[in-house]
PADRENLUM-231773 format. One record per residue (C-alpha): residue number from 1; residue in one letter; x, y, z; chain. Coordinates in Angstrom, 1 decimal, m for minus. Layout:
<recs>
NUM | a | X | Y | Z | A
...
</recs>
This chain:
<recs>
1 | m | m3.6 | m63.8 | 40.5 | A
2 | q | m0.1 | m63.9 | 41.9 | A
3 | a | 0.1 | m63.3 | 45.6 | A
4 | s | 0.9 | m59.7 | 46.6 | A
5 | n | 4.3 | m58.6 | 48.0 | A
6 | i | 3.0 | m55.2 | 48.9 | A
7 | s | 2.2 | m54.8 | 52.6 | A
8 | f | 1.0 | m51.2 | 52.8 | A
9 | t | m0.3 | m48.5 | 50.5 | A
10 | s | m1.2 | m44.9 | 51.7 | A
11 | l | m3.7 | m42.9 | 49.7 | A
12 | g | m2.6 | m39.6 | 51.2 | A
13 | l | m0.7 | m36.6 | 50.0 | A
14 | v | 3.0 | m36.2 | 49.1 | A
15 | v | 4.1 | m32.6 | 49.8 | A
16 | l | 7.4 | m30.7 | 49.4 | A
17 | d | 7.4 | m28.3 | 52.3 | A
18 | e | 9.2 | m25.0 | 52.9 | A
19 | i | 9.6 | m24.5 | 56.6 | A
20 | r | 10.5 | m21.2 | 58.2 | A
21 | c | 11.4 | m21.0 | 61.9 | A
22 | p | 12.6 | m18.1 | 64.0 | A
23 | d | 15.7 | m20.0 | 65.2 | A
24 | w | 17.2 | m21.0 | 61.9 | A
25 | g | 17.0 | m20.3 | 58.2 | A
26 | p | 14.4 | m21.6 | 55.8 | A
27 | l | 14.4 | m25.3 | 55.0 | A
28 | t | 13.2 | m26.0 | 51.5 | A
29 | d | 12.1 | m29.1 | 49.6 | A
30 | i | 11.4 | m31.0 | 52.8 | A
31 | l | 9.4 | m34.2 | 52.1 | A
32 | g | 6.2 | m34.1 | 54.1 | A
33 | g | 2.4 | m34.5 | 53.7 | A
34 | s | m0.9 | m34.8 | 55.4 | A
35 | g | m0.3 | m31.9 | 57.7 | A
36 | t | m1.7 | m28.4 | 58.2 | A
37 | y | 0.8 | m25.9 | 59.6 | A
38 | a | m1.5 | m23.0 | 60.3 | A
39 | k | m5.2 | m22.5 | 60.9 | A
40 | g | m5.2 | m20.0 | 58.0 | A
41 | f | m3.7 | m22.6 | 55.6 | A
42 | k | m5.1 | m22.6 | 52.1 | A
43 | y | m4.2 | m24.4 | 48.8 | A
44 | t | m2.9 | m22.1 | 46.1 | A
45 | t | m2.7 | m24.8 | 43.4 | A
46 | p | m5.0 | m27.7 | 42.5 | A
47 | i | m4.5 | m30.8 | 44.6 | A
48 | l | m3.1 | m33.8 | 42.7 | A
49 | a | m4.9 | m36.4 | 44.7 | A
50 | v | m4.2 | m40.1 | 44.5 | A
51 | q | m7.4 | m41.9 | 43.5 | A
52 | e | m8.2 | m45.6 | 43.5 | A
53 | d | m8.3 | m45.7 | 39.7 | A
54 | n | m4.5 | m44.9 | 39.8 | A
55 | l | m4.0 | m48.3 | 41.4 | A
56 | k | m5.6 | m50.3 | 38.5 | A
57 | h | m3.3 | m52.7 | 36.7 | A
58 | t | m0.6 | m52.1 | 39.4 | A
59 | s | 0.6 | m54.4 | 42.2 | A
60 | l | m0.5 | m51.7 | 44.7 | A
61 | l | m4.1 | m52.7 | 44.2 | A
62 | d | m3.3 | m56.1 | 45.9 | A
63 | s | m1.7 | m54.4 | 48.9 | A
64 | k | m2.5 | m56.1 | 52.3 | A
65 | a | m3.2 | m52.7 | 54.0 | A
66 | f | m4.4 | m49.3 | 52.9 | A
67 | h | m4.2 | m46.0 | 54.8 | A
68 | y | m6.7 | m43.2 | 54.1 | A
69 | l | m6.6 | m39.5 | 55.1 | A
70 | a | m10.1 | m38.4 | 54.2 | A
71 | g | m13.3 | m36.9 | 55.4 | A
72 | p | m16.2 | m39.3 | 56.1 | A
73 | e | m18.2 | m38.9 | 52.9 | A
74 | d | m15.1 | m39.1 | 50.7 | A
75 | l | m13.9 | m42.1 | 52.7 | A
76 | k | m17.0 | m44.2 | 52.2 | A
77 | a | m17.0 | m43.7 | 48.4 | A
78 | r | m13.3 | m44.4 | 48.1 | A
79 | v | m13.3 | m47.6 | 50.2 | A
80 | s | m16.3 | m48.8 | 48.1 | A
81 | k | m14.4 | m48.0 | 44.9 | A
82 | l | m11.2 | m49.8 | 46.2 | A
83 | l | m13.1 | m53.0 | 47.1 | A
84 | a | m14.9 | m52.9 | 43.7 | A
85 | l | m11.6 | m52.6 | 41.8 | A
86 | r | m10.1 | m55.4 | 43.8 | A
87 | a | m13.1 | m57.6 | 43.1 | A
88 | e | m12.9 | m56.8 | 39.4 | A
89 | a | m9.2 | m57.9 | 39.5 | A
90 | g | m10.1 | m61.2 | 41.2 | A
91 | i | m8.7 | m60.2 | 44.6 | A
92 | e | m11.0 | m61.8 | 47.1 | A
93 | e | m9.3 | m61.1 | 50.4 | A
94 | r | m10.3 | m58.0 | 52.3 | A
95 | p | m7.4 | m55.7 | 53.1 | A
96 | l | m6.7 | m54.0 | 56.4 | A
97 | i | m8.2 | m50.5 | 56.0 | A
98 | i | m6.9 | m47.7 | 58.3 | A
99 | w | m8.7 | m44.3 | 58.4 | A
100 | e | m7.1 | m41.2 | 59.7 | A
101 | p | m9.9 | m38.6 | 59.6 | A
102 | s | m8.9 | m35.4 | 57.9 | A
103 | p | m8.5 | m32.7 | 60.6 | A
104 | l | m11.0 | m30.3 | 59.0 | A
105 | s | m13.7 | m32.9 | 59.0 | A
106 | c | m13.5 | m33.6 | 62.8 | A
107 | g | m16.3 | m31.3 | 63.9 | A
108 | p | m19.6 | m32.0 | 65.8 | A
109 | e | m21.5 | m31.5 | 62.5 | A
110 | n | m19.7 | m34.5 | 61.1 | A
111 | l | m20.1 | m36.8 | 64.1 | A
112 | e | m22.9 | m38.9 | 62.6 | A
113 | a | m21.2 | m39.1 | 59.2 | A
114 | c | m17.9 | m40.2 | 60.8 | A
115 | m | m19.6 | m42.9 | 62.9 | A
116 | e | m21.4 | m44.2 | 59.8 | A
117 | s | m18.1 | m44.2 | 57.8 | A
118 | a | m16.3 | m45.9 | 60.6 | A
119 | a | m18.2 | m49.1 | 59.7 | A
120 | s | m16.2 | m49.2 | 56.4 | A
121 | v | m12.8 | m49.5 | 58.0 | A
122 | d | m10.9 | m51.7 | 60.4 | A
123 | i | m8.9 | m49.0 | 62.2 | A
124 | l | m10.2 | m45.6 | 63.1 | A
125 | s | m7.5 | m43.3 | 64.4 | A
126 | p | m8.1 | m39.6 | 65.2 | A
127 | n | m5.8 | m37.8 | 67.5 | A
128 | h | m7.0 | m36.7 | 70.9 | A
129 | l | m7.9 | m33.1 | 69.8 | A
130 | e | m9.9 | m34.4 | 66.8 | A
131 | l | m11.8 | m36.8 | 68.9 | A
132 | a | m12.7 | m34.1 | 71.4 | A
133 | r | m13.9 | m31.8 | 68.6 | A
134 | l | m16.1 | m34.5 | 67.2 | A
135 | f | m18.0 | m34.7 | 70.5 | A
136 | s | m18.1 | m30.9 | 71.0 | A
137 | e | m15.6 | m31.2 | 73.9 | A
138 | p | m13.4 | m28.2 | 74.8 | A
139 | q | m9.8 | m28.4 | 73.7 | A
140 | p | m7.9 | m29.3 | 76.9 | A
141 | d | m4.7 | m27.6 | 78.0 | A
142 | v | m3.7 | m30.9 | 79.7 | A
143 | i | m4.7 | m34.3 | 78.3 | A
144 | d | m7.5 | m35.9 | 80.3 | A
145 | k | m7.1 | m39.7 | 79.9 | A
146 | d | m10.4 | m40.5 | 81.5 | A
147 | k | m12.2 | m38.2 | 79.0 | A
148 | i | m10.4 | m39.9 | 76.1 | A
149 | e | m11.4 | m43.3 | 77.3 | A
150 | d | m15.0 | m42.1 | 77.7 | A
151 | l | m15.2 | m40.7 | 74.2 | A
152 | a | m13.5 | m43.8 | 72.8 | A
153 | s | m16.1 | m46.0 | 74.5 | A
154 | k | m18.8 | m43.9 | 72.8 | A
155 | c | m17.2 | m44.5 | 69.4 | A
156 | l | m17.0 | m48.3 | 70.0 | A
157 | d | m20.6 | m48.4 | 71.2 | A
158 | r | m21.6 | m47.0 | 67.8 | A
159 | g | m19.3 | m49.5 | 66.1 | A
160 | v | m16.0 | m49.5 | 64.2 | A
161 | g | m15.5 | m52.0 | 61.3 | A
162 | p | m17.9 | m53.9 | 59.1 | A
163 | d | m18.8 | m56.3 | 62.0 | A
164 | g | m18.5 | m53.7 | 64.8 | A
165 | n | m15.3 | m55.3 | 66.0 | A
166 | g | m12.8 | m52.8 | 64.6 | A
167 | t | m10.2 | m50.9 | 66.6 | A
168 | l | m10.0 | m47.3 | 67.7 | A
169 | i | m6.6 | m45.8 | 68.2 | A
170 | v | m6.4 | m42.4 | 69.7 | A
171 | r | m3.0 | m40.8 | 69.1 | A
172 | a | m2.3 | m38.5 | 72.1 | A
173 | g | 1.1 | m36.9 | 71.4 | A
174 | e | 3.4 | m36.9 | 74.4 | A
175 | n | 0.9 | m39.1 | 76.2 | A
176 | g | 1.3 | m42.0 | 73.8 | A
177 | c | m1.8 | m43.7 | 72.4 | A
178 | f | m5.0 | m45.4 | 73.6 | A
179 | i | m6.0 | m48.6 | 71.9 | A
180 | s | m9.5 | m50.1 | 72.3 | A
181 | n | m11.9 | m52.5 | 70.6 | A
182 | r | m14.8 | m54.7 | 71.7 | A
183 | n | m12.8 | m58.0 | 71.8 | A
184 | n | m9.8 | m57.0 | 74.0 | A
185 | p | m9.2 | m54.9 | 77.1 | A
186 | a | m8.2 | m51.3 | 76.3 | A
187 | a | m4.7 | m50.1 | 77.0 | A
188 | w | m2.5 | m47.0 | 77.0 | A
189 | l | 1.0 | m47.2 | 75.5 | A
190 | d | 3.7 | m44.6 | 76.3 | A
191 | p | 5.5 | m42.8 | 73.5 | A
192 | f | 9.0 | m44.0 | 72.8 | A
193 | y | 10.4 | m40.7 | 74.0 | A
194 | a | 8.4 | m40.6 | 77.2 | A
195 | t | 8.8 | m37.8 | 79.8 | A
196 | m | 7.3 | m37.4 | 83.2 | A
197 | p | 5.1 | m34.4 | 84.0 | A
198 | g | 7.3 | m31.3 | 84.5 | A
199 | e | 10.3 | m32.8 | 82.8 | A
200 | t | 12.0 | m31.2 | 79.9 | A
201 | p | 11.1 | m32.9 | 76.6 | A
202 | n | 13.7 | m35.3 | 75.2 | A
203 | a | 16.3 | m33.4 | 73.2 | A
204 | k | 15.8 | m35.8 | 70.3 | A
205 | t | 12.2 | m34.8 | 69.7 | A
206 | v | 12.7 | m32.0 | 67.2 | A
207 | d | 9.6 | m31.8 | 65.0 | A
208 | p | 6.2 | m33.7 | 65.3 | A
209 | t | 5.3 | m33.3 | 61.7 | A
210 | g | 4.5 | m36.6 | 60.1 | A
211 | a | 4.7 | m38.6 | 63.4 | A
212 | g | 1.0 | m39.6 | 63.2 | A
213 | n | 1.4 | m40.8 | 59.6 | A
214 | a | 4.5 | m42.7 | 60.5 | A
215 | f | 2.6 | m44.3 | 63.5 | A
216 | l | m0.2 | m45.6 | 61.3 | A
217 | g | 2.1 | m47.0 | 58.5 | A
218 | s | 4.2 | m48.8 | 61.1 | A
219 | y | 1.1 | m50.0 | 62.9 | A
220 | a | m0.1 | m51.6 | 59.6 | A
221 | v | 3.1 | m53.5 | 59.2 | A
222 | g | 3.1 | m54.5 | 62.8 | A
223 | y | m0.4 | m55.8 | 62.6 | A
224 | l | 0.2 | m57.8 | 59.5 | A
225 | e | 3.2 | m59.3 | 61.1 | A
226 | t | 1.8 | m60.1 | 64.6 | A
227 | g | m2.0 | m60.0 | 64.4 | A
228 | s | m2.0 | m58.1 | 67.7 | A
229 | v | m3.4 | m54.6 | 68.0 | A
230 | i | m1.2 | m53.9 | 71.0 | A
231 | k | 2.0 | m55.2 | 69.5 | A
232 | a | 1.1 | m53.3 | 66.3 | A
233 | a | 0.8 | m50.1 | 68.3 | A
234 | c | 4.3 | m50.7 | 69.6 | A
235 | y | 5.5 | m50.8 | 66.0 | A
236 | g | 3.6 | m47.6 | 65.5 | A
237 | s | 5.1 | m45.8 | 68.5 | A
238 | v | 8.6 | m46.8 | 67.3 | A
239 | g | 7.9 | m45.7 | 63.7 | A
240 | a | 6.7 | m42.3 | 65.0 | A
241 | s | 9.9 | m41.9 | 67.1 | A
242 | f | 12.0 | m41.7 | 63.9 | A
243 | a | 9.8 | m39.0 | 62.4 | A
244 | l | 10.2 | m36.9 | 65.6 | A
245 | e | 14.0 | m36.7 | 65.5 | A
246 | q | 14.4 | m34.2 | 62.7 | A
247 | v | 12.6 | m31.8 | 60.3 | A
248 | g | 11.7 | m33.9 | 57.3 | A
249 | m | 12.5 | m37.6 | 56.7 | A
250 | p | 14.9 | m39.6 | 58.9 | A
251 | q | 18.3 | m40.5 | 57.3 | A
252 | l | 18.6 | m43.9 | 55.7 | A
253 | s | 22.0 | m45.6 | 55.7 | A
254 | v | 23.3 | m49.2 | 55.2 | A
255 | q | 26.0 | m50.7 | 57.3 | A
256 | g | 27.0 | m54.1 | 55.9 | A
257 | n | 23.7 | m55.9 | 55.5 | A
258 | e | 22.0 | m53.8 | 58.1 | A
259 | e | 19.6 | m51.0 | 57.3 | A
260 | l | 19.7 | m48.1 | 59.7 | A
261 | w | 17.5 | m45.0 | 60.2 | A
262 | n | 19.2 | m42.1 | 61.9 | A
263 | g | 22.0 | m44.6 | 62.6 | A
264 | v | 19.7 | m46.9 | 64.5 | A
265 | n | 18.5 | m50.5 | 63.8 | A
266 | v | 14.7 | m50.3 | 63.8 | A
267 | l | 14.2 | m53.8 | 65.2 | A
268 | s | 16.6 | m53.1 | 68.0 | A
269 | r | 14.6 | m50.0 | 69.0 | A
270 | l | 11.4 | m52.0 | 68.7 | A
271 | e | 12.7 | m54.8 | 71.0 | A
272 | k | 13.8 | m52.2 | 73.5 | A
273 | y | 10.4 | m50.4 | 73.5 | A
274 | m | 8.4 | m53.6 | 73.6 | A
275 | s | 10.4 | m54.8 | 76.6 | A
276 | r | 9.8 | m51.5 | 78.3 | A
277 | q | 6.0 | m51.8 | 77.6 | A
278 | k | 6.0 | m55.5 | 78.7 | A
279 | c | 4.7 | m56.6 | 75.3 | A
280 | g | 7.7 | m58.4 | 73.8 | A
281 | r | 7.3 | m59.8 | 70.3 | A
282 | e | 6.8 | m63.2 | 71.9 | A
283 | g | 5.9 | m62.0 | 75.4 | A
284 | d | 2.9 | m60.6 | 77.4 | A
285 | e | 0.6 | m57.7 | 76.5 | A
286 | p | 1.0 | m54.6 | 78.6 | A
287 | e | m1.3 | m54.1 | 81.6 | A
288 | a | m4.7 | m53.4 | 80.2 | A
289 | i | m7.5 | m51.2 | 81.6 | A
290 | s | m11.2 | m51.6 | 81.3 | A
291 | s | m12.7 | m50.3 | 78.1 | A
292 | e | m15.8 | m49.3 | 79.9 | A
293 | p | m16.3 | m45.6 | 80.7 | A
</recs>
């Protein structure tokens, strides 16, 4: 079979949002997805979900990385189906599989199921609130990094990945992200738009919708390019920064042979961020912390 040119496939939702805010008029047909905007949200039409069978006889089946937004039971069945379809198509290499647990499944009643399903994936990435709910921890008003590290260690003790050596990435909003696995020291990375406690948020951070999804897609590309979980998380942080700058999708433009998002060269922003985090594309990793609780 011809080698794949597809790096990343997301089996999530594509949604056209209508967003109403008190400070400006309604925004319609905003491209979004994988988000819940109110605790009382409910579907009023059937979900047209992407299933693995939709990938049959397409180049997407041979993608190097797959992203799932799913509950634990659904995740196990879908990953099994994906790998079976790839085997039937003669695709022997295992892809990178990234799991973003669906928010509604992140409750203490699903802890055991989530830990069991985590063995099916290479990357497990809840946000800090979802991680706390899984372990029956109260929702904090202020992020407690020590608590996040402790809960992450409990997840790794149970095992992430088929061999137990997968990676846990906790997305922690304005506090950045926490990356840990059994083979490397754990580390915190700042968000691209970092602010100190008490500072006013950067004026460029407009809407967080989609930032987590952008992080994970960019992470996948970064990992495939560098093989480093830390450098890949730098890609993720930069990808998320573009999602934060507006309601909806960032603006794509071309200047000469240069592709720009919101008027910015992505690689230039990446170089700037990696230099700030001391993990240049060819440089050192950021200062690590112990992954022990």
